[in-house]
MIDREN-662732 format. One line per field, with one value per residue: residue in one letter; residue number from 1; y, x, z negated of N, C-alpha, C in turn. Coordinates in steps of 0.001 Angstrom, whole numbers. Layout:
residues N
residuo <- (a,...)
num <- (NUM,...)
n_v <- (Y,...)
n_u <- (X,...)
n_w <- (Z,...)
ca_v <- (Y,...)
ca_u <- (X,...)
ca_w <- (Z,...)
c_v <- (Y,...)
c_u <- (X,...)
c_w <- (Z,...)
end
This chain:
residues 270
residuo <- (m,n,s,p,e,p,r,s,l,v,a,a,a,v,a,a,l,l,i,v,l,t,s,a,a,v,l,a,q,p,a,s,a,v,p,e,q,p,p,i,p,a,d,h,i,p,k,y,i,t,d,a,v,n,s,p,a,r,p,a,a,d,k,a,l,d,a,g,r,n,p,t,q,v,l,a,f,f,g,i,k,p,g,m,k,v,a,d,l,f,a,g,g,g,y,t,s,e,l,l,a,l,v,v,g,p,d,g,k,v,y,s,q,n,m,p,f,p,p,r,f,a,k,v,k,v,a,y,d,a,r,l,k,s,p,a,m,k,n,v,t,s,v,v,q,p,f,s,s,q,d,l,l,p,v,p,p,d,s,l,d,a,v,i,i,y,e,n,y,h,d,l,v,g,q,h,l,s,p,e,n,v,d,a,q,v,f,k,a,l,k,p,g,g,e,y,c,v,v,d,h,s,a,a,k,g,s,g,a,r,d,a,a,t,l,h,r,i,d,e,d,y,e,v,a,q,i,e,k,a,g,f,k,l,a,a,a,s,s,a,l,r,h,p,e,d,d,r,t,w,i,v,f,k,h,r,g,q,t,d,r,f,m,l,k,f,v,k,p,e)
num <- (1,2,3,4,5,6,7,8,9,10,11,12,13,14,15,16,17,18,19,20,21,22,23,24,25,26,27,28,29,30,31,32,33,34,35,36,37,38,39,40,41,42,43,44,45,46,47,48,49,50,51,52,53,54,55,56,57,58,59,60,61,62,63,64,65,66,67,68,69,70,71,72,73,74,75,76,77,78,79,80,81,82,83,84,85,86,87,88,89,90,91,92,93,94,95,96,97,98,99,100,101,102,103,104,105,106,107,108,109,110,111,112,113,114,115,116,117,118,119,120,121,122,123,124,125,126,127,128,129,130,131,132,133,134,135,136,137,138,139,140,141,142,143,144,145,146,147,148,149,150,151,152,153,154,155,156,157,158,159,160,161,162,163,164,165,166,167,168,169,170,171,172,173,174,175,176,177,178,179,180,181,182,183,184,185,186,187,188,189,190,191,192,193,194,195,196,197,198,199,200,201,202,203,204,205,206,207,208,209,210,211,212,213,214,215,216,217,218,219,220,221,222,223,224,225,226,227,228,229,230,231,232,233,234,235,236,237,238,239,240,241,242,243,244,245,246,247,248,249,250,251,252,253,254,255,256,257,258,259,260,261,262,263,264,265,266,267,268,269,270)
n_v <- (-1193,2136,4994,8118,11094,13751,16335,15869,15147,17558,19238,18013,18414,21211,21687,20443,22071,24499,23877,23537,26137,27663,26607,27356,30109,30500,29554,31501,33721,35711,34099,35510,37377,40021,41570,44894,47690,50343,53953,55714,57188,60744,61674,59702,59858,60138,62872,63649,63055,64671,67116,67062,67004,69448,71188,74290,74241,72832,72995,75138,74073,71347,71039,71616,69288,67565,67018,65154,63138,62478,62363,62066,59794,57874,57890,57284,54793,53203,53319,55054,56471,58724,58611,56381,54446,54782,54238,55841,54840,55468,58262,60602,63952,64327,64676,62726,61901,64170,64432,62034,62596,64695,63389,61222,62651,64254,62129,60074,58567,59021,57502,58568,57539,57676,56702,57478,60581,60707,62743,63861,64336,66559,68895,67870,66864,69234,70431,68507,68517,71108,70861,69188,70897,72065,72818,71007,68618,67642,65235,63420,61204,61348,59033,57882,55559,53010,50860,48290,47913,46273,47542,49071,50281,51955,50598,48598,45072,44054,46414,48571,50094,50543,50624,52584,52762,54901,55033,54171,51593,50299,51430,50292,47770,48239,49671,47942,47887,46250,44999,42651,42630,44985,44304,42228,43600,45359,43530,42492,44770,45471,45180,42097,41714,44240,46709,46762,49153,49991,51934,52160,52751,51347,48852,47250,44336,41307,42130,42094,43064,44581,47319,48823,50307,52039,53155,53611,52031,49132,45718,44804,42218,41079,42660,42082,39318,39499,40859,39202,37023,37578,36920,38344,38968,39760,41915,43843,46017,49062,51086,53760,55333,54679,55011,54364,55263,55486,54134,52887,53010,55085,57156,57845,60445,62085,62819,63789,62517,61407,58788,55318,53757,51264,50433,48919,46890,45137,42611,41708,38503,37444)
n_u <- (859,624,2142,621,1299,3484,2489,-258,-903,-391,-2282,-4642,-4445,-4513,-7100,-8625,-7979,-9081,-11779,-12176,-11530,-13461,-15818,-15469,-15548,-18175,-19530,-18719,-20127,-22977,-26135,-28207,-27223,-27279,-26680,-25403,-27237,-26464,-26284,-29352,-30025,-30219,-32275,-34112,-35260,-38296,-40604,-42222,-40636,-38320,-39607,-40509,-38084,-37029,-38833,-40153,-41148,-39493,-37124,-34219,-32051,-32432,-32120,-29445,-28291,-28696,-26786,-25008,-26742,-28309,-31183,-32876,-31975,-32346,-35157,-36141,-34946,-36128,-38687,-40770,-43943,-46643,-49606,-48987,-48892,-46787,-44030,-41725,-39121,-37457,-37232,-35969,-35106,-36877,-36252,-36351,-38998,-40466,-39756,-40851,-43543,-44003,-43669,-45572,-47890,-51205,-52995,-51700,-50063,-48061,-46358,-44578,-42130,-40721,-38793,-39531,-38020,-34804,-33426,-30992,-31414,-32976,-32970,-33318,-35895,-37358,-36955,-38146,-40821,-41511,-41337,-43477,-45615,-45600,-47211,-46498,-46418,-48921,-50095,-48937,-48592,-47515,-45697,-44993,-43265,-41612,-39034,-39424,-42103,-45250,-47031,-45805,-46202,-49079,-51101,-53299,-52633,-50745,-50930,-49272,-47318,-44565,-41729,-39266,-35975,-33539,-30195,-30083,-30475,-28278,-28118,-30298,-29266,-26733,-27449,-29079,-31894,-34107,-34053,-35041,-37755,-38562,-38194,-40054,-42439,-42509,-42684,-45227,-46818,-46485,-47814,-48255,-45599,-44817,-42284,-39302,-37144,-33810,-31086,-27698,-24634,-21635,-19595,-16399,-15991,-17153,-17098,-19390,-21526,-19755,-18872,-21131,-22068,-20004,-18452,-20707,-21404,-22106,-21727,-22581,-23450,-24142,-26337,-28146,-28594,-29756,-32192,-33421,-34017,-36486,-38218,-38138,-37042,-34121,-34219,-33131,-30298,-28441,-25800,-25643,-24983,-22442,-19065,-16136,-13653,-13731,-12358,-13613,-12993,-13466,-15527,-18879,-19832,-17747,-17214,-19769,-22087,-20188,-19630,-19220,-22030,-24572,-27443,-30433,-33120,-35660,-38167,-41449,-42557,-44952)
n_w <- (0,945,-595,-1578,322,-797,-180,45,-2536,-3878,-2651,-3483,-6228,-6389,-5379,-7361,-9531,-8684,-8748,-11504,-12452,-11110,-12186,-14842,-14596,-13772,-16026,-17792,-17112,-18022,-18318,-17244,-15506,-13142,-9965,-9874,-8752,-6454,-7032,-6421,-3307,-2905,-1224,-1479,-3893,-5559,-5053,-7195,-9328,-9020,-9159,-11798,-13249,-12472,-13526,-14666,-17186,-18823,-21503,-21567,-22928,-22630,-19868,-19659,-20425,-18367,-16333,-17421,-18189,-16031,-15183,-12934,-11568,-13576,-14102,-11556,-10981,-12947,-12072,-12875,-12680,-11625,-13623,-15132,-18203,-20812,-23128,-25311,-27104,-30213,-29992,-30792,-30422,-28355,-25647,-23518,-23780,-23019,-20321,-19331,-19819,-18045,-15618,-15587,-15802,-16023,-15824,-16966,-19850,-22746,-25359,-27976,-29951,-33191,-36031,-39503,-40111,-41490,-44193,-43291,-40653,-40398,-38816,-36263,-36494,-36863,-34345,-32704,-33612,-32884,-30118,-29570,-29536,-27107,-23976,-22002,-23286,-23737,-23054,-24704,-27397,-30620,-32494,-35614,-37056,-38896,-37596,-38313,-38419,-37893,-36392,-34452,-31956,-31173,-29478,-27396,-26949,-24066,-22478,-21746,-19149,-19045,-21222,-22673,-23962,-24717,-24817,-27478,-28382,-29421,-31936,-33250,-33622,-34889,-37199,-38437,-37891,-37407,-34685,-33494,-34193,-32904,-30180,-29998,-30512,-28363,-26259,-26770,-26347,-23659,-20334,-18474,-16265,-16838,-17713,-19596,-20373,-20474,-21496,-22335,-24208,-23135,-24630,-25141,-23173,-24471,-27084,-28544,-31172,-32523,-32326,-32662,-34894,-35357,-33092,-31674,-29498,-27464,-26544,-23316,-22445,-24877,-25612,-23553,-24019,-26538,-26048,-24187,-25749,-26775,-24806,-22479,-19082,-17424,-14751,-13024,-12448,-12702,-11381,-11745,-13955,-14603,-15720,-14844,-15676,-18379,-21222,-23261,-25972,-27676,-29829,-28946,-29182,-28762,-26099,-24678,-22353,-20724,-21096,-20245,-19124,-19213,-17302,-17511,-16407,-17733,-17471,-18443,-18141,-15656)
ca_v <- (0,3312,6050,9385,12065,14815,17461,15463,15230,18981,19760,17475,19076,22587,21621,20136,23269,25489,23464,23841,27582,28152,26213,28188,31468,30480,29432,32735,34752,35583,33364,36427,38437,40455,42561,46283,48487,51648,55081,55938,58409,61888,61804,58608,60140,60672,64298,63869,63002,65900,68218,66991,67391,70870,71936,75450,73985,72192,73935,75295,73160,70034,71071,71622,67902,66746,66580,63948,62096,62113,61843,61664,58397,57029,57793,56621,53376,52519,53321,55793,57084,59370,57754,55262,54487,54406,54583,56222,54405,56184,59432,61680,65288,64307,64967,61749,61913,65266,64071,61028,63272,65474,62483,60468,63645,64271,60840,59102,58680,58733,57296,58989,56927,57862,56289,58678,61214,60860,64149,64372,64687,67565,69813,67155,66815,70571,70611,67583,69026,72291,70395,68596,71976,72546,72321,69874,67412,67419,63824,62657,60875,61122,57849,57828,54216,52332,49846,47006,47906,45417,48470,50007,51012,51882,50339,47209,44188,43980,47646,49565,49810,50579,51131,52949,53144,55561,55179,53977,50200,49939,51843,49265,46677,48688,50122,46867,48454,45245,44914,41519,43057,45970,43580,41492,44554,45837,42429,42425,45964,45594,44341,41136,42444,45529,46844,47232,49931,50184,52564,52170,52964,50051,48549,46303,43036,40298,42708,41873,44215,45102,48768,49466,51258,52907,53908,53719,51289,47730,44853,44633,40829,40880,43309,41295,38099,39871,41212,38042,36106,37913,36434,39174,38533,40858,41930,44745,46851,50184,51623,55220,56001,54104,55851,53385,55847,55368,52897,52344,52924,56306,57347,58430,61871,62832,63381,63478,62439,60870,57388,54271,53274,50317,50731,47596,46779,43833,42452,40709,37591,37416)
ca_u <- (0,1460,1930,185,2346,3533,1610,-1629,-1066,-457,-3568,-5681,-4313,-5002,-8553,-9189,-7821,-10051,-13100,-12206,-11568,-14757,-16812,-15269,-16019,-19641,-19968,-18413,-21092,-24258,-27089,-29170,-26514,-27798,-25769,-25815,-27609,-25791,-27193,-30383,-29736,-31040,-33479,-35021,-35857,-39651,-40774,-42797,-39545,-37515,-40437,-40511,-36763,-36831,-39977,-39849,-41612,-38443,-36218,-32883,-31132,-32585,-31529,-27993,-27866,-29048,-25629,-24466,-27765,-28786,-32540,-33535,-31608,-32953,-36606,-36401,-34579,-37124,-39962,-41815,-44842,-47844,-50696,-48532,-48906,-45420,-43583,-40329,-38718,-36318,-37305,-35094,-35662,-37944,-35793,-36901,-40468,-41025,-39596,-41872,-44845,-44110,-43787,-46837,-48924,-52433,-53684,-50874,-49970,-46753,-46260,-43230,-41952,-39563,-38944,-39517,-36707,-34039,-33099,-29845,-31886,-34034,-32977,-33908,-37337,-37905,-36950,-39135,-42159,-41746,-41545,-44813,-46587,-45499,-48255,-45990,-46519,-50321,-50448,-48020,-48981,-46364,-45828,-43973,-43313,-40311,-38865,-39878,-43560,-46004,-47828,-44806,-46835,-50524,-51778,-53752,-51673,-50757,-51524,-48303,-46595,-43120,-41196,-37865,-35143,-32424,-28944,-30311,-30633,-27126,-28409,-31153,-28384,-25691,-28038,-29959,-33243,-35065,-34164,-35881,-39151,-38797,-38350,-41312,-43543,-42512,-43202,-46678,-47492,-46369,-48583,-47454,-44949,-44360,-40826,-38563,-36108,-32759,-29808,-26867,-23194,-20981,-18398,-15502,-16605,-16881,-17029,-20647,-22074,-18674,-18715,-22447,-22226,-18837,-18285,-22047,-21348,-22467,-21389,-23754,-23915,-24786,-27657,-29000,-28986,-30645,-33512,-34024,-34533,-37894,-39015,-37945,-36103,-33401,-34631,-32331,-29302,-27984,-24471,-25726,-24404,-21128,-17862,-15050,-12478,-13940,-11733,-14553,-12356,-13740,-16900,-19587,-20093,-16529,-17382,-21157,-22385,-19059,-19403,-19660,-23329,-25317,-28868,-30999,-34577,-36179,-39571,-42261,-43023,-46389)
ca_w <- (0,1065,-1600,-981,597,-1801,158,-249,-3985,-4231,-2190,-4361,-7527,-6227,-5242,-8679,-10356,-8236,-9248,-12938,-12628,-10649,-13179,-16031,-14288,-13773,-17404,-18508,-16747,-18705,-17482,-16646,-14791,-11844,-9382,-10074,-7597,-6422,-7277,-5406,-2543,-3321,-404,-1821,-5201,-5343,-5327,-8520,-10299,-8917,-9668,-13260,-13747,-12183,-14039,-15509,-18555,-19618,-22170,-20991,-23615,-22004,-18523,-19801,-20627,-17206,-15540,-18019,-18364,-14686,-15351,-11685,-11325,-14610,-13889,-10275,-11093,-13767,-11366,-13593,-11679,-12152,-14053,-15967,-19661,-21160,-24474,-25491,-28437,-30797,-29111,-31240,-30249,-27361,-24281,-22577,-23890,-22219,-18907,-19027,-19802,-16811,-14471,-15576,-15539,-16826,-15775,-17658,-21302,-23319,-26803,-28340,-31270,-34049,-37420,-40359,-40009,-42731,-44471,-42528,-39318,-40570,-37665,-35132,-36740,-36585,-32888,-32140,-33950,-32051,-28746,-29464,-29335,-25735,-23074,-21227,-24107,-24123,-22826,-25559,-28762,-31486,-33334,-36659,-37623,-38999,-36555,-38844,-38467,-36986,-35575,-33926,-30865,-31434,-28201,-27283,-26281,-22596,-21948,-21282,-17903,-19264,-22489,-22482,-25096,-24036,-25566,-28908,-28809,-30261,-33311,-33840,-34028,-35819,-38452,-38924,-37826,-36918,-33222,-33103,-34281,-31845,-28917,-30044,-30411,-26977,-25443,-27000,-25833,-22205,-19419,-17702,-15184,-17350,-17754,-20775,-19686,-21461,-21165,-23533,-24059,-23081,-25410,-24476,-22895,-25474,-28429,-29247,-31897,-33363,-32284,-32640,-35995,-35467,-31846,-31070,-28243,-27621,-25417,-22446,-22476,-26181,-25590,-22657,-24714,-27642,-25533,-23524,-26764,-27015,-23686,-21291,-18042,-16779,-13345,-12192,-13124,-11869,-11681,-11623,-15129,-14879,-15743,-14977,-16324,-19821,-21706,-24244,-27293,-28443,-30247,-27803,-29382,-28431,-24757,-24333,-20932,-19968,-21427,-19328,-19605,-18390,-17149,-17295,-16324,-18100,-17120,-19130,-17085,-15346)
c_v <- (1227,4317,7329,10306,13177,15964,17138,15564,16672,19564,19302,18162,20508,22611,21359,21356,24336,25150,23820,25338,28164,27824,27073,29591,31542,30426,30713,33838,34601,34964,34297,37501,38741,41477,43974,46945,49803,52760,55270,57213,59531,61993,60652,58791,60720,62130,64530,63763,64257,67104,68239,67468,68889,71756,73131,75260,73403,73229,73985,74337,71748,70002,71076,70211,67053,66218,65280,62808,61641,61567,61460,60206,57466,56813,57056,55139,52599,52590,54014,56594,57806,58338,56599,55529,53926,54775,54902,55877,55175,57505,60575,63027,65392,64636,64018,61732,62995,64983,63043,61675,64043,64573,61794,61385,63472,62959,59733,59375,58285,58570,57525,58575,57328,57181,57562,59280,61259,62335,64695,64751,65720,68506,69150,67100,68150,70792,69730,68086,70257,71873,69858,69645,72523,72004,71114,68549,67068,65989,62880,62438,60589,59942,57854,56494,53692,51206,48451,46864,46928,46240,49523,50872,50851,51711,48904,46352,44237,45250,48665,49113,49729,51098,51402,53208,53623,55788,54978,52518,49782,50336,50868,48131,47128,49123,49119,47344,47508,45171,43767,41900,44058,45249,42824,42420,45131,44767,42351,43579,46045,44694,43219,41833,43816,45523,47400,47850,50379,50871,52551,52352,51624,50003,47571,44958,42019,40812,42549,43153,44938,46631,49533,50537,52259,53790,54189,53165,49835,46963,44562,43212,40524,41450,42551,40051,38393,40114,40014,36996,36343,37450,37245,38525,39754,40811,42787,45536,47923,50653,53147,55963,55413,55170,54920,53939,55785,54053,52265,52140,54108,56425,58189,59924,62732,63521,63027,63497,61840,59419,56483,53688,52257,50679,49454,47647,45338,43790,41410,39781,37635,36210)
c_u <- (883,1126,1480,1373,2308,2575,151,-1900,-1209,-1810,-4701,-5650,-4836,-6522,-9217,-9120,-8838,-11452,-13229,-12341,-12913,-15844,-16696,-15789,-17533,-20164,-19738,-19403,-22359,-25279,-28002,-28513,-27182,-26819,-26299,-26161,-26832,-26778,-28166,-30041,-30716,-32326,-34464,-35652,-37248,-39781,-41344,-41741,-38687,-38308,-40438,-39185,-36524,-37923,-39553,-40325,-40519,-37515,-34851,-31886,-31226,-31896,-30000,-27433,-28006,-27849,-25050,-25463,-28395,-30218,-33239,-33228,-32305,-34433,-36936,-36070,-35622,-38530,-41086,-42627,-46005,-48912,-50283,-48790,-47570,-45124,-42100,-39959,-37491,-36155,-36394,-35776,-36686,-37549,-36444,-38420,-41077,-40880,-40644,-43247,-45055,-44289,-45145,-48039,-50195,-53205,-52894,-50837,-48579,-46900,-44813,-42967,-40639,-39837,-39057,-38119,-36018,-33689,-31960,-30224,-33007,-34114,-33589,-35423,-38000,-38004,-38013,-40551,-42505,-42037,-42972,-45896,-46569,-46644,-47801,-46170,-47966,-50787,-49572,-48649,-47720,-46655,-44675,-44137,-41896,-40232,-39276,-41392,-44169,-46951,-46924,-45382,-48350,-51339,-52290,-52658,-51849,-51296,-50537,-47620,-45092,-42831,-39718,-37209,-33818,-31264,-29122,-30468,-29471,-27365,-29355,-30300,-27426,-26222,-29033,-31410,-34221,-35181,-35040,-37355,-39483,-39045,-39679,-42506,-43651,-43101,-44723,-47403,-47494,-47359,-47691,-46887,-44459,-42867,-40331,-37289,-35047,-31548,-28978,-25401,-22466,-19750,-17545,-16201,-16173,-16866,-18320,-21172,-21012,-18649,-20039,-22600,-21089,-18664,-19625,-22049,-21725,-22111,-22655,-24308,-24639,-26200,-28630,-29505,-29977,-32063,-34186,-34533,-36016,-38798,-38886,-36959,-35434,-33661,-33734,-31376,-28842,-26611,-24466,-25085,-23044,-20038,-16668,-13798,-12566,-13326,-12511,-13937,-12706,-15234,-17644,-19839,-18886,-16642,-18792,-21357,-21287,-18759,-19818,-20946,-23921,-26793,-29551,-32524,-34965,-37670,-40227,-42850,-44538,-47032)
c_w <- (0,-39,-914,-744,-454,-1492,-155,-1740,-4444,-3850,-3093,-5718,-7481,-6142,-6581,-9596,-9983,-8741,-10723,-13174,-12222,-11656,-14422,-15804,-14311,-15192,-18186,-18208,-17579,-17775,-16718,-15786,-13452,-11287,-9611,-8748,-7620,-6755,-6114,-4633,-2905,-2520,-609,-3209,-4974,-5775,-6722,-9615,-10225,-9410,-11190,-13831,-13562,-12767,-14896,-16944,-19432,-20252,-21496,-21638,-23045,-20650,-18571,-19992,-19367,-16432,-16087,-18079,-17049,-14703,-14052,-11366,-12311,-14330,-12598,-10358,-11890,-13171,-12101,-12582,-12354,-12518,-14946,-17454,-20130,-22612,-24444,-26925,-28905,-30044,-29534,-31117,-29141,-25942,-23270,-22608,-23013,-20727,-18488,-18922,-18510,-15591,-14459,-15417,-16362,-16820,-16478,-19151,-21756,-24830,-27191,-29783,-31917,-35381,-38270,-40393,-41371,-42951,-43616,-41091,-39367,-39370,-36433,-35287,-36436,-35077,-32227,-32398,-33121,-30609,-28565,-29209,-27905,-24888,-22253,-21968,-24451,-23881,-23650,-26932,-29563,-32403,-34336,-37379,-37788,-37980,-37020,-38820,-37463,-36115,-34959,-32814,-30984,-30148,-28209,-26650,-24764,-21941,-21397,-19990,-18124,-20664,-22262,-23825,-24524,-25009,-27074,-29332,-29705,-31715,-34002,-34393,-35127,-37169,-39034,-39019,-37110,-35400,-32757,-33149,-33184,-30521,-28876,-29883,-28994,-26059,-25569,-26312,-24312,-21474,-18880,-16459,-15610,-17625,-19084,-20226,-20697,-20841,-22439,-23180,-24120,-23979,-24615,-24311,-23950,-26893,-29216,-29879,-32719,-33457,-32405,-33708,-36097,-34231,-31155,-29646,-28528,-26352,-24610,-22501,-23782,-26161,-24684,-23377,-25829,-27133,-24873,-24517,-27031,-25883,-22418,-20325,-17436,-15278,-12467,-13069,-12156,-12334,-11763,-12792,-15507,-14843,-15930,-15635,-17851,-20302,-22856,-25627,-28184,-28754,-29211,-27951,-28997,-27079,-24275,-22818,-20090,-20305,-20276,-19900,-18641,-18419,-16672,-17314,-16615,-17779,-18018,-18076,-16897,-16035)
end
């Protein structure tokens, strides 16, 4: 019996190694990974979104944040439309709530949720309460509930079109604010096919929740896995808020609007 030629042995070894490496790479990918979509071209942004962002009703302080937050991309990617019923979780001072209100219009509805403001956020509460008096917020219902509440969103089950949490999911994790309950309450409130819309500051890959309470960043794969445990399916991702020059080692307040951020759209299965 003839012995295999050295070149045949080398080729077989290389092929076997490639199979192992390929299998490892597949296993290393999150099961729900989806390719990121590029930013939406400006001429594809719906007019009702650009009108909302450019609205004279919006405060100058909000418009000063737009360059870093890129709300036209966020609202268009998440498919927010007139007439929708939506919720803004962890609304803070209400920047996103007001944009949602302007887009969904008089036939739509926005539920703007905050936990009871701690004393250290007294100025944010004053600003938020003042915003609620604006005519632009007349289709907004303010919701003050802790994240552990079983009545987090005062809506019938299966009734909301979309729920957004903008740059704050890491705080649910880092501050131990019941992220599991939040996800469950969102799942209950959304219609089948409804969207859970998430933007957050990215941490180093594989870091999990390590930086959530310190740098206010979170590992994207960790957040995907956390949300999918509630029954959601990751449906789409956008690169519109990516900043590849960000090495993800600094606290996000150091350079506002310049962090590398992931933008993810989860769907409640039909």
